[in-house]
N, C-alpha and C positions, 0 to 999 in steps of 0.2 A: 528375464531375457534380457540381452545387452545389445543397445544401439550405439555403434561406431561413431564418434566424433559430433554428437547429438548437441552437446551442451552449449546452449545461445551464450552463455557467459564466457568460457574458456576455451570450447570447441574439443572437450574431453569426452571419452565414452560414459555412457549413462546406462544404468540398470532400474528396472521397474521395481516400484515400492509398492504402489498402492493405487487403487481405481474408485473415483466418485462416479458413480454410473447415472446420476441424475443431475438437472440443472439445479441447484441451491435455492432459486427464487422461482421458476416454473414447475418444478419436479418433474420436467419432461425428460426422457432419456437423452443423454449428451455423448457425441463421440469422442468429446475432447475432455476425458476426465482422467487419462491415464498419467500417474505422476511417476518421472523417472529421476531418479539422483545422479549427478556426476560424481564418478570415481575420482576425480582429479580435486574439484574444488568444493565438493558436495552440496553444490547449488540443486534446489529442487524446480521442476518446471515440467509443465504440460507436454507431452509428445504424443502423435504427431501435433505440429505446430497449425493453428488454424491459417487459412487462407484468408477468411472474412471473417472479423469480429463484429461488425456492425449488427448482424443480426440477434447478437446477444445482448442487446440493450434494448430491444422491442418488448418492453415490459409495462405493467399497468402502473407500478410506481417505483421511482429510483430516486435516489438523494441528490443527483446531478440537475435533475429536474424539479428540486423541490418538494418531492414527496417522499414520505417514509416507506420503505418495506417492511419496517419491525411491525409485529404483533402488539395491538393497543391492548395493555393490562392497566388497570388501577394501581397507581404505585403507593396509595395511601395506606397500607397496612401497617400498624407499630413496627413489626419485624423488619419489614422492607425497608421503611424509612431507616430505621435502626442500621441496619447492614449498608444502605448506601451512605449515610453520615460517617458510619466508621470509616469505610473505605474512602471517603471524601477527605476524611483527616488525614489518612497516610497517603495520600495521591500527590505525589512530586513530580506531575507531568511537567514537560517544557511545552509548552503549545507553539505552534508554527509562527503565528504572527508575533509572539513575544520574541523568538529566535531572530527573525528577521528584522526587528526591531533593534535588537542588540548588535548584530552584525552589521546593519547599515544604519548607524545612529545619524547621518546627514540625510537621511530619506532617500531620495534619488527615485529612478525609475524602474518598475518591476512587471517581469512577465510571468503570467501564470499559465503555464501549458497544461491543456485538460481542465479548464478553470470551472466547468460544470455551469451552474445558475450564477456565479460570480461572487460568491459569498465573500471569498479572501481577498479580492481585490476591491470589493464594496469597503470592507474595513479598513485595508490599507489605504485605500483613498482619501477616507475621511480622517486619517491620521497624518496627511500630508504627502503621500508617496505619488509619483506618477505611475498611474496602472493601464495596463492592458492584458488582454486574456485570448486564449486559443482554445476553440472548441468546436467538436465536429457534430456533437448531438443538435439536430434541429430543434427540438423541444427546449433543451437549455439554453440555446441561443434565443430563443424567443421570450425567456422569462427574465433576461438581463437587459438592463438599459446602461450598462457598462460599455467600455470600449473594448468589445470583443470581435476577433477577427475568426472565419471559418478556416477550420484546417485541424490538424491532429498532432501528436506528439512525433508521429512518423512522417508526416507530409505536413510540413510548417509551410504557412504561407510566408510569401516573399518579405522579409525584414531586412533591413541594413545591418551588416556585422558591428560588433562592438558597439552596441546601441543600448545595452539595459546593465544598470547595475545589480538587478537581482533576476535570477531566472527560477521559476519554481515548479516542481515535480511532485505535486500533493497526491497522494495514493493514485497515482498515473503507472510507473514503471511495471508494477504487477500485472498489467492489463497488456503489455506490448509485445510483438512477435519478435522485435529486435531492439531491446532496450538499451544496448550499448550504442548502437549507431544513432538512437534517438538522444542520447545525451551528448554524446560526441557535436552532432549537429547544433543542438541547442547550445553548446557552449559556446560556439563562434561568435554569439549575439551577445556575449558579454564583452562590457569593458574592461581593461586592464585593471587589476584590482577588485573586478566583480565578485559576486558570490553565487553559488549555485546551491539550490535547496531541494533536497529528496527526501521524501515521507513515504513508508510503504509498512504493509502489516508485518508484524515480528513474529515471524514462525517459530523462536524460541521461546514465546511466552508459555506460562504453566495452561494457561486458558486453551492455548491452540493445543497442546498435548493432550489435556485432559479430555477434551471435545472432539478431538480428531476428526473425522469426516464431517461431524455436526458443526465444528466451528463455523460462527457466522462470518468470520473474515476470510475463509478458504474460498468461499464465493466462486466456484467453477461454475460455468467456464469463463466468467468475465475475468478472473484472475486465471492469469497461466502460467506466472512467476512467482516463487514461494523464498521470500529474503531472510535471512538473518543479519546481524549487524556486520559480521565478516563478509558476507556475499554482496551487500550492498556497498561496501567501500570497496571491493574488488571491481564491481562494476564502474563505478566513476573512476577508480585507477586506468582501468583498460580505456577508458574513453579518453584518457590524458590529462585527468585532472589529480588534484591532491586533496586529500581530504584533511580539514582543519579540524572538525569537531564532529561528535555524534551526540545524540540524544534520543530521549525515550517520552514517549506519551501514551494515554489512554489506559486506564485502570478503572475508576468509577462508575463508567457507563457499563461495564459487564455484571454489575452486580444488581440491578433492576429488573422487576418483574417482564417487563416488556423485552428486554435482552435474553432473559432467561427462557421465555415462552417461544421467542424465535428461534431459538437452537433447538427446543423441545420439537418443534414443527418439522425442522430439518433431519432430525433424528426419527421421526415417527415415519416419515415419508420414505426415510432409508429401511426403515425397519419394514415396511410394506412391500419392498422389492426384494428383501431377505438379506440385505447387508447387516452385518453384525459388528464390524468394525467400527462404531461408534459409541461414545457415551452419552446419554440423556441427562442434560443439565436439569438442575432443579435447586429449589431454595436450600435444602439441605447441601447439597454439591457447593453452593454458592457459598454458604459458611465456612465449609470445609477450604475451600478454595480461599477465601479470606485470611484464615489462620496462616496458611502456606505462604501467602503473597505479599502479606502488609510489609514485614522487614526483609523480602527477597532481594536479590540483587536487580537491577534495574532490567536487565536483558530477560528475566525471567518473570519479571511483575507486568510490564507493560505490554498492550497488544500491537503498539506502532513503534518503528525505529525511524529515527531521521538523520539525515547528516547536512553539513556544511562543507562545500567542497569550493576550492580556489583554481582558477582556469591557468594556463600558461606554465605550469609546473612541468619539469622534464618529464618526459613521458619514458617509461622504463622499459628496457628491452624486453621482448617477448619471453626469452628465457627466463628473467628474473620475474616476471609475472606468472609464469607457470610454476616455476619454483615457489613464490609466496602462497598461491593459489593450493599447492598442494599441502602446505605447513598446515 
């Protein structure tokens, strides 16, 4: 099936690829599980787009509220500890706080949009940054004692323009109906010379291809946009910024028993409704995945991709953007 002008990134036509029929956490049927791919820029996204995403977060446990949704498993078996240790030895993740400190050595002010319980701003505040957050989840708001304003990435609270040295979207853009507009509006809050930090799940990772619909980071219907390095860069360029660097993170975590059991649960729930386009993760598959990924290129190895962008760069003409998206 082809949908004209559906792509939220470039406006291109899109074709149907695959359907995730159930919510990855509640396992109830979802009407927002059809994934399409743009014929112009190859961006993947859920279509139709939901009008109200708040209902997707009415969960018993979610990480923004300080609770884990992972299956709790003992991690003390010898082979598990060995696998996790070996993965750790090969893990060269660039963590977001480290990236922020490197890009803003003089500290300054940080706005974390979609900050959840405030873990990042708490860490940065302890290191000397002036921090603020934006969050819409009432439970997450109640759980933090940091400077957090009620709002969302797509409905920011009133803030003075050019007032922050850094703005962060950490695992937020994959949730948004209109991520381009969200980045464009947030960029107005940056001081000249400021930095925009974005991090999202990396849909080029081998773990994503192996697990397919069972991949924990797919997380439909909360995730409705599915990025890779190229499309994440194009998003911020369409918002009028220039990418200064990209980075990757997230490796050791997907070799533990709790992660494996969490993906197994998703697979088993899919199998129960007759879905076969999913691979069941297992300790044996984890060992095989480790041998394939330990020395693999970063875009295939890590489950998250991030970038740093600079505002005020000359916006490219639409024709040039379309040509690059198609390349």
